[in-house]
C-alpha positions in Angstrom: 0.0 0.0 0.0 1.7 3.2 -1.2 0.6 6.2 0.8 2.6 8.4 -1.6 -0.4 8.0 -4.0 -2.6 10.1 -1.7 -4.0 13.1 -3.5 -6.1 15.2 -1.1 -4.8 13.9 2.2 -1.1 14.8 2.1 1.3 16.6 4.5 -0.2 15.7 7.8 1.2 17.4 10.8 2.8 14.1 11.9 3.5 12.9 8.4 6.7 11.0 9.4 4.8 9.0 12.0 2.0 8.3 9.5 4.5 7.1 6.9 6.5 5.0 9.4 3.4 3.2 10.7 2.1 2.6 7.2 5.4 1.1 6.1 5.7 -1.1 9.2 2.1 -2.4 9.0 2.5 -3.2 5.3 5.7 -5.2 5.9 4.4 -7.2 8.8 4.2 -10.9 8.0 6.4 -10.6 4.9 9.9 -12.0 4.6 11.5 -8.6 3.9 14.3 -6.5 5.3 13.9 -4.8 8.6 11.7 -1.7 8.6 13.3 1.6 7.9 11.9 3.2 11.1 12.6 1.8 14.5 9.2 0.4 15.9 10.2 1.6 19.4 10.5 5.2 18.0 7.0 4.9 16.5 5.5 3.5 19.7 7.1 6.4 21.7 5.6 9.0 19.4 2.1 7.5 19.6 2.4 7.5 23.4 3.5 11.2 23.4 0.5 12.1 21.3 -1.8 10.1 23.6 -0.4 12.0 26.6 -0.8 15.4 24.9 -4.4 14.8 23.8 -5.6 12.5 26.6 -6.3 9.6 24.2 -7.2 6.1 25.2 -8.1 2.8 23.5 -6.4 1.9 20.2 -3.8 4.6 19.8 -3.3 3.9 16.1 -7.0 4.5 15.5 -6.9 7.7 17.6 -3.9 8.9 15.7 -5.6 8.4 12.3 -8.8 10.1 13.5 -6.7 13.0 14.7 -5.0 13.2 11.3 -8.3 13.3 9.5 -9.9 15.8 12.0 -7.0 18.2 11.8 -6.2 18.1 8.0 -7.3 21.3 6.2 -7.7 20.6 2.5 -10.1 21.4 -0.3 -12.5 18.6 0.6 -12.5 19.0 4.4 -13.0 22.8 4.3 -15.9 22.4 1.7 -17.5 19.8 4.0 -17.2 22.2 6.9 -19.1 24.8 5.1 -21.6 22.9 3.0 -21.3 19.2 3.7 -20.2 16.6 1.1 -21.6 18.0 -2.2 -20.4 15.1 -4.3 -18.5 15.7 -7.6 -14.9 15.2 -8.5 -13.5 16.4 -5.2 -15.7 13.9 -3.2 -14.6 11.1 -5.5 -10.9 11.9 -5.1 -11.3 12.2 -1.4 -13.0 8.8 -1.3 -10.0 7.2 -3.1 -7.7 8.7 -0.4 -10.0 7.6 2.4 -10.1 4.1 1.1 -6.3 3.9 1.6 -6.6 5.3 5.1 -9.5 2.9 5.9 -7.2 0.0 4.9 -4.6 1.3 7.3 -7.3 1.7 9.9 -8.1 -2.0 9.6 -4.6 -3.1 10.3 -4.1 -4.7 13.7 -1.2 -3.1 15.4 -0.8 -6.0 17.8 1.0 -7.9 15.0 3.8 -5.3 15.2 5.1 -7.1 18.3 6.8 -9.5 15.9 9.4 -6.7 15.3 10.0 -6.3 19.1 12.6 -8.3 21.1 11.2 -7.4 24.5 7.8 -7.9 26.1 4.7 -7.1 24.0 4.4 -3.3 23.4 1.8 -2.9 20.6 -0.7 -5.1 22.4 -0.7 -2.5 25.1 -1.0 0.4 22.6 -4.0 -1.4 21.0 -5.9 -1.0 24.4 -4.1 2.0 26.0 -5.4 3.1 29.4 -3.9 6.3 30.8 -3.5 6.9 34.5 -5.8 9.9 34.3 -7.8 10.4 31.1 -8.9 13.9 32.1 -5.5 15.5 32.4 -4.5 16.0 28.7 -3.8 19.6 27.8 -6.1 19.2 24.8 -9.7 20.5 25.1 -11.7 17.7 26.7 -14.8 18.3 24.6 -12.9 17.9 21.3 -10.8 15.0 22.7 -14.0 13.1 23.4 -15.3 13.9 20.0 -12.2 12.6 18.3 -12.5 9.4 20.4 -16.1 9.1 19.2 -14.9 9.6 15.6 -12.2 6.9 16.1 -14.8 4.4 17.2 -17.2 5.3 14.4 -14.6 4.9 11.8 -13.7 1.5 13.3 -17.3 0.4 13.0 -17.7 1.6 9.3 -18.4 -1.4 7.2 -17.4 0.0 3.8 -15.7 3.1 2.3 -19.1 4.8 1.9 -19.8 4.6 5.6 -16.2 5.6 6.4 -16.4 8.7 4.2 -19.8 9.7 5.6 -18.5 9.6 9.1 -15.5 11.8 8.2 -17.7 14.3 6.2 -20.3 14.5 9.0 -17.5 15.3 11.5 -16.3 18.2 9.3 -19.8 19.5 8.9 -20.7 19.3 12.6 -17.5 20.1 14.3 -15.2 21.8 11.7 -11.7 20.9 10.6 -8.1 21.8 11.4 -6.9 24.2 14.0 -10.2 26.2 14.0 -12.2 23.0 14.6 -9.8 21.6 17.3 -9.1 24.8 19.3 -11.1 27.7 20.7 -8.5 30.4 21.2 -5.6 31.7 19.0 -2.8 34.2 19.0 -0.8 35.9 16.2 2.7 34.9 15.4 4.6 37.1 13.0 7.7 36.7 10.9 9.2 39.0 8.3 6.8 37.9 5.5 3.5 36.9 7.0 1.3 36.7 10.1 0.0 33.3 11.1 -2.8 32.3 13.5 -1.6 29.8 16.0 -3.7 27.9 18.7 -3.6 28.6 22.4 -4.2 25.1 24.0 -4.6 26.2 27.6 -7.5 28.6 28.0 -8.8 29.7 31.4 -12.0 27.9 32.3 -14.1 30.8 33.5 -17.8 31.1 32.9 -20.3 34.0 33.2 -21.8 32.6 36.4 -18.3 32.7 37.9 -18.3 36.5 37.7 -20.2 37.8 40.7 -22.3 40.9 40.0 -22.3 43.1 36.9 -25.5 41.4 35.6 -26.5 44.3 33.3 -23.0 44.4 31.8 -23.0 40.7 31.2 -26.5 40.8 29.6 -25.4 43.5 27.2 -22.4 41.5 26.1 -24.5 38.3 25.8 -27.2 39.9 23.7 -24.6 41.3 21.2 -22.7 38.0 21.0 -25.9 35.9 20.5 -27.0 38.2 17.7 -23.6 37.7 16.1 -23.8 33.9 16.4 -27.3 33.9 14.9 -26.1 35.9 11.8 -27.9 39.1 12.8 -26.5 42.6 13.0 -24.0 42.9 15.8 -21.5 45.6 17.0 -17.9 45.7 17.9 -17.7 46.0 21.7 -15.5 48.1 24.1 -15.5 47.1 27.7 -14.0 49.9 29.7 -13.7 50.9 33.3 -11.8 50.3 36.5 -9.0 47.8 36.8 -9.8 44.3 38.2 -13.6 44.5 37.6 -13.9 41.5 35.3 -13.7 43.0 31.8 -11.2 40.4 30.4 -12.9 37.6 32.4 -16.2 38.4 30.7 -14.8 38.0 27.2 -13.1 34.7 28.2 -16.4 33.5 29.7 -18.3 34.4 26.5 -15.8 32.2 24.6 -16.3 29.2 26.9 -20.1 29.7 26.9 -20.5 29.8 23.1 -17.5 27.7 21.9 -19.8 24.8 21.0 -21.8 27.2 18.7 -18.8 27.9 16.6 -17.4 30.9 18.4 -13.6 31.3 18.3 -11.3 34.1 19.6 -8.1 35.5 18.3 -6.0 37.6 20.7 -4.1 40.5 19.0 -1.6 42.8 20.6 -1.2 46.4 19.8 2.1 46.0 18.0 0.4 43.5 15.7 -2.3 45.8 14.3 -0.6 46.1 11.0 -1.3 42.4 10.5 -5.1 42.8 11.1 -5.9 42.9 7.3 -4.0 39.6 6.8 -5.7 38.0 9.7 -9.2 38.9 8.6 -8.4 37.6 5.1 -7.4 34.2 6.6 -10.7 33.7 8.5 -13.3 35.3 6.2 -14.3 32.1 4.4 -14.4 29.8 7.4 -17.5 28.5 9.0 -16.9 30.0 12.4 -17.6 33.3 14.2 -14.4 35.0 15.3 -13.9 37.6 18.1 -10.7 39.5 17.5 -9.8 40.2 21.1 -7.7 43.2 22.2 -6.9 43.3 25.9 -6.0 46.4 27.9 -6.2 48.6 24.8 -4.8 52.1 25.1 -2.5 54.4 23.2 0.0 57.1 24.1 -0.3 60.2 21.9 2.9 59.3 20.1 1.6 55.8 19.2 -0.1 55.7 15.8 -1.2 52.0 15.8 -4.7 53.2 16.5 -5.0 54.4 12.9 -4.7 50.8 11.6 -7.4 49.8 14.0 -9.7 52.6 12.9 -9.3 51.6 9.2 -10.1 48.0 10.0 -13.1 48.7 12.1 -14.6 51.1 9.6 -13.2 53.3 6.9 -10.8 51.2 4.9 -11.3 50.1 1.4 -11.6 46.5 2.4 -14.8 45.2 3.9 -14.5 43.6 7.3 -15.8 40.0 7.0 -19.2 39.3 8.4 -17.9 36.4 10.6 -15.6 38.7 12.7 -16.1 41.3 15.5 -13.7 43.2 17.6 -14.0 43.0 21.4 -11.6 45.2 23.4 -11.0 46.0 27.0 -9.5 49.2 28.4 -9.2 51.1 31.6 -9.6 54.3 29.5 -12.9 55.5 28.2 -11.4 57.3 25.1 -8.5 54.8 24.6 -6.0 57.6 23.6 -4.2 59.3 26.5 -5.2 62.9 27.0 -3.6 65.5 29.3 -4.5 69.0 30.4 -1.5 70.2 28.5 -3.3 69.0 25.4 -5.9 71.8 26.0 -3.2 74.4 25.9 -1.6 72.9 22.8 -4.9 73.1 21.0 -4.8 76.9 21.3 -2.0 76.8 18.7 -4.0 74.8 16.2 -6.2 76.4 13.5 -8.8 73.6 13.7 -9.1 72.5 17.3 -12.3 70.5 16.8 -10.6 68.4 14.1 -7.8 67.4 16.6 -10.4 66.5 19.2 -12.4 64.4 16.8 -9.3 62.5 15.6 -8.8 61.3 19.2 -12.5 60.5 19.8 -13.2 58.8 16.5 -11.6 55.5 17.5 -13.9 54.8 20.4 -16.9 56.0 18.4 -16.3 53.0 16.1 -17.3 50.6 18.8 -21.0 50.3 18.5 -21.4 48.9 22.0 -19.6 50.3 25.0 -20.0 48.7 28.4 -18.8 50.3 31.7 -17.4 48.3 34.5 -17.0 50.3 37.7 -15.4 49.4 41.0 -17.9 47.8 43.4 -18.9 49.8 46.5 -18.3 48.3 50.0 -21.5 46.3 50.1 -20.9 44.9 46.6 -17.3 44.0 47.4 -18.5 42.1 50.6 -21.0 40.2 48.5 -18.3 39.1 46.1 -16.2 38.0 48.9 -19.1 36.0 50.5 -20.0 34.3 47.3 -16.4 33.3 46.4 -15.9 32.0 50.0 -19.0 29.8 49.7 -17.9 28.5 46.3 -14.5 27.5 47.7 -15.8 26.0 50.9 -14.4 28.6 53.2 -16.4 28.7 56.4 -15.9 31.8 58.5 -18.1 34.0 60.6 -19.3 36.7 58.1 -18.2 39.6 60.3 -14.8 38.1 60.6 -14.7 37.4 56.9 -15.6 41.0 56.0 -13.1 42.5 58.5 -10.3 40.4 57.0 -11.4 41.3 53.5 -11.4 45.0 54.3 -7.9 44.8 55.7 -6.8 42.9 52.6 -8.3 45.4 50.1 -6.8 48.4 52.0 -3.3 46.9 51.6 -3.8 45.4 48.1 -5.3 47.8 45.6 -8.7 48.7 46.9 -12.2 47.5 46.1 -12.4 45.2 43.0 -13.4 41.7 42.0 -9.8 40.9 41.4 -8.9 42.0 45.0 -11.7 39.8 46.4 -10.4 36.8 44.4 -6.9 37.4 45.6 -8.1 37.5 49.2 -9.9 34.2 48.8 -6.7 32.7 47.3 -4.9 34.0 50.4 -7.4 32.2 52.7 -7.1 29.0 50.7 -3.3 29.1 51.0 -3.6 29.3 54.8 -5.5 26.1 55.1 
């Protein structure tokens, strides 16, 4: 079986492992020379992938399912958007998938004939991790890939095999966008690439105490966006430590299974925004371009790139992308009293003011997060203490919390969370 004849499914992320396993499985039982790749090396690589992704069961099947789920090609991307539409592309994909199904049917336990020590591949055919929930990979997607692995194993013919693969693409997506929820930008001299963030903080909207009106405003805009209705770019501004960034992370976790993805962009990367939007515009997901702690000094001109992207450039912002930003400043661009005096020397003072205000005006929704008052702060402390099983007299809890906030930055949700962490550390 020559895997070099594959047309659509080429250049897997772990192509060397794929080729090595295919070569080894096809040579098993034949009186030929020793395999070109050390079977121990292949076993080691499969175990590493299993540890990274939290896989269990037949690791060869899990690996092939991962290859199919993560491979972006003309067929998989079209299935993600419209399902399998038939035609030449579908027939070529079926030929490739027939090769992969034949590999899928190979029993890796027979590879122990290449081993001099105790059986290894028998263990990898029924792999049981010490803790299946500790893989760094997203658990929801991990479970879905395991389900795909079992479904492919049960497929009786190539038609059923292809249907399972195509349905996975249609339902869950493909490649890095299908297998991850959050991304960051990495730049080199020539291009900007979108790379996954595998560890995302598991915070949900119910974890954020208070700010119900602010959360509802954010939820309403996000749900309209996901439903394909009109939605606005959002600016969350206000005092430090009030949960602005946590709300955006929570929205991602709440709506990830409805196709929401987030791309974090830093200020120095704004020149790459056009390239980033071009890369995501034809994908079957909804993207939030996330800018945390956004603000500009007067000498910084990156805000002009952002203005052009939001509204005003020749290119049209794709309908599957919105910008969500957080800032401690209402107007984003730093202003000083000395600016007022400087305006006296300008012929068109109003033009200068409007230049500074025009950026924030391009966010259709602005949400203010103010510091809690004393009573709200105490309620946050009480709720967090209950969630973490801290049992203290309320008066004593409030007194200690008040001492803590006086010494650690004042009244805020962040200060309350840090105080609870302090109490947990004293246990």
